[in-house]
C-alpha positions as CSV (number, residue, x, y, z in Angstrom):
1,M,17.2,1.1,60.3
2,E,15.9,-0.9,63.2
3,K,12.2,-1.4,63.7
4,I,10.8,0.2,66.8
5,H,8.3,-2.1,68.6
6,V,7.5,0.2,71.6
7,F,8.7,3.4,73.1
8,C,8.4,5.4,76.3
9,I,9.2,9.1,77.1
10,L,10.7,10.0,80.5
11,P,10.7,13.6,81.6
12,L,13.8,14.4,83.8
13,I,14.8,17.6,85.4
14,G,16.1,19.8,82.6
15,N,16.4,16.9,80.2
16,W,14.4,13.9,79.0
17,Q,14.9,10.4,77.7
18,I,13.2,8.4,74.9
19,W,13.4,4.6,75.4
20,T,12.8,2.5,72.3
21,G,12.3,-1.3,72.2
22,H,13.6,-3.4,69.3
23,E,14.3,-7.0,68.2
24,N,16.4,-9.3,70.3
25,G,15.4,-7.7,73.6
26,K,17.4,-4.5,72.7
27,M,16.4,-1.1,74.0
28,I,18.0,2.2,73.0
29,V,18.0,5.1,75.4
30,H,18.1,8.5,73.7
31,N,19.1,11.3,76.1
32,M,17.7,14.7,75.0
33,S,18.5,18.2,76.1
34,G,15.3,19.8,77.4
35,N,16.2,23.4,76.5
36,K,17.4,22.9,72.9
37,I,15.5,19.7,72.1
38,Q,18.6,18.0,70.7
39,L,20.1,14.6,71.1
40,I,22.9,14.5,73.8
41,Y,23.8,10.8,73.3
42,S,22.3,7.4,72.8
43,A,23.2,4.1,74.4
44,S,21.7,0.6,74.3
45,V,20.8,-1.9,76.9
46,N,19.8,-5.5,76.4
47,H,17.6,-7.9,78.2
48,S,20.1,-10.7,77.5
49,S,22.8,-8.8,79.4
50,P,20.8,-6.2,81.3
51,T,23.4,-4.8,83.7
52,K,25.7,-3.4,81.0
53,M,25.2,-0.3,78.9
54,N,26.7,-0.7,75.4
55,A,27.5,1.7,72.6
56,T,24.7,1.5,70.0
57,N,27.0,-0.2,67.4
58,I,27.9,-3.3,69.5
59,K,26.2,-6.5,68.4
60,N,23.5,-8.1,70.5
61,G,24.0,-11.3,72.5
62,P,22.0,-14.4,71.9
63,E,18.8,-14.0,69.9
64,I,15.7,-13.4,72.0
65,S,12.3,-12.0,71.4
66,P,11.5,-8.3,70.8
67,V,10.7,-5.9,73.6
68,K,6.9,-6.2,74.3
69,F,6.4,-3.1,76.5
70,I,8.3,-0.3,78.2
71,V,6.5,1.7,81.0
72,G,8.1,4.7,82.6
73,S,7.4,6.7,85.7
74,S,6.5,10.4,85.5
75,M,8.1,10.9,89.0
76,N,11.7,9.6,88.3
77,S,13.8,7.7,85.8
78,H,12.5,4.2,86.6
79,V,11.4,2.0,83.8
80,W,9.6,-1.4,83.7
81,S,10.0,-3.6,80.6
82,S,9.3,-7.1,79.3
83,I,10.1,-9.1,76.2
84,E,7.5,-10.8,74.0
85,G,6.5,-14.2,75.3
86,G,8.5,-13.8,78.5
87,S,7.3,-14.0,82.0
88,T,9.9,-11.7,83.6
89,L,9.4,-8.0,84.3
90,Y,12.6,-5.9,84.4
91,F,12.9,-2.9,86.6
92,W,15.5,-0.4,85.2
93,E,17.1,2.5,87.0
94,N,19.8,4.6,85.4
95,C,20.0,2.2,82.4
96,S,20.7,-0.8,84.6
97,V,18.4,-3.6,85.8
98,R,17.9,-3.2,89.6
99,K,15.3,-6.0,90.0
100,T,13.4,-8.6,88.1
101,L,10.1,-10.3,88.8
102,D,9.3,-13.7,87.5
103,C,5.5,-13.6,87.1
104,R,5.2,-17.4,87.0
105,K,5.9,-17.3,90.7
106,I,2.9,-15.1,91.5
107,L,0.3,-16.6,89.2
108,P,-2.2,-19.1,90.9
């Protein structure tokens, strides 16, 4: 069993998602049925290869830090995340990274 470092719940129309953050920059997205409160499917995404969604049994890429935080929007399926010790924020939409922000570039 994998240790969960952080989690976020996203309400969607008719369904909802639970995003969990784990070691090595891995996040698992659990898609739930809103009516029956049952798991529809789970898939994993990883900060080391953030544009690809993987089956949950595929091994991770190179070892990186655990997920530090996951913040979701109550208005849509957008998620922000970061890994521990990292300076990059990841903007996720539909389980794919759409944008990143390197905070080192905005600090004085």
